[in-house]
Steps between C-alpha positions, in 0.01 A plus 500: 500500500395756237163666567315723257310780675198676350341817641179645347301625798432851371662723237852359474603179323796349680695185412817361660705184531654419838745222586496353849880513534621766256227758554325716244575397144291756309198723544286713271230755579251677278302790648159609371523848658496687167187319385304554821609862545253602229218381729634632832531151649518129427230365266472128592390375158783681322747372758394141438527534123846652524620217724386256230704687238818538706529192723618230257755727324645594840529132597689432177730795568581374851579152373724641226679738740563211741614279211245240604236294324166402648644159592723668762206645693413295810192691614280802433375748760223746422319775688157364592383797705412745627450714191274563200319177417541521124869586525560219749330249272732586211808415706339201669372344177832555322702355789273200544498426125878525467550284809274232353675503163849511655401235759615706800309616810325838512445685826266785590682777689355773720584842356579657838719206601700574189549861614578385853779273374637740235789616727620138503623561143763745627862420589433569869156349565329526840504205736179366652317609709415858401218753473381574145327819393327439167385822333350501152214650306247258646653381827660628818597216734722444803600133523715308746701250295649195670583321175358433155131422549507600868332839504308678775300802390560781751316785333346612171322794345135525599416706189734650238845349468795740504554473125130550434505815714797629298320436171171658611676804645698542179178489299349762731798727431460445126824303456367216286605135491706338642430721797746380763827579318364831371392609848840407641673703228279800575564463875873550439417853384294583810537561872316278749367794697134393524420298812334180380368238744685174559196268494453232766836572667338640816346163589640151558522248219675455168217557251509785248247745358587739218160608367490787750822645359339509156199689639727737695696571182181575309385751764840673507521510121148640457571774754836603352608705202564270206865587442771250412689579821191437713444169323862405562472591869183294534670204329803529728284522813290202393806289421663585834182398684495160328871444564467595868195276544678199351808564714299530821316173433819315403675623813208375705512159327874464567456592865200271553666196343855567618632439147784704355456451126253690281433408137317757286369399157231582243473779246472781757827387663680678214389837646811692612344673800346178633839332470674786679241514779521125563881504487507772766258305719685166484828676573355633825362154580838337431330281240577398141305611193467307173358610165495323163680682219277758331421281197361234735285740705231504232331184374749265335551137403822455701325511837242246379770267364688518832191438717389213275846345503511494880160336523571246225827401669307456825281245324183702445291370212173589327271330258408589145246766594544861389506690827419873529369703795441875465474517881739285699595588860867430570396353835358200310843392375669197653 
């Protein structure tokens, strides 16, 4: 079964073709970072318009690279949420229209399920069950995964997600957009010598809260001399606090569930210090750690094609409606 995957939830246009037996056939990604950097963040209307311009050419490129015609496609999977409504509608309308004209099924896919399953695209995928830490610009979730569609939400961010905290802190330090990668690069030049709090780690539970770290950073920055070294030290201290907090919560989740496999996915999972901190933790816990390759940490069509393929092969079907949900709790998936 060949499945075309379409991802347009925010500021990246991703397209891929996945085969149920032979794996990933092709994938293309177009990033809008340069366009949005002029505005200091994602402009939803511009994002939607750029998806319209780029999506069909990327689909044609994937088909050509795979040496396939539209008649070889057996199904189409598209990101239906969560995300920016206008951007989601571009992908959803395109997928639904192509599916109708090609006479194949189209399936709405949850964006975070795509991230959760992204490590399955690797040569050594994790076996079920496992704990998944999903960290992106808009979401921080801890999920117990028994199988595809069998998810138990263990904890989530009560305010800012980890990626959102990175972006806001970067903006506070005057680093521009995209904030997360720029803050991480600056942190490599600093020393984590400022004692930041590790929020919500001194109480039971697996929920997160990162808005306090942003406020703490602002107070430290306002009270310090505005030198490049001080900014680098603040960035390093902030990043270490986030990495430690994520590690503490993941350790707690592994111990509470008794599971020995941890999957980490989402854009923030590309952060080197977070990876190192989690690797050190799982080693002490005698557990296994799984990441997707770096190109599949950010939003991409491959993870959507894979998730859609698994659900289509399991017999899931949908009607002709164009389905898009800007807010869509992963706990509602079946």
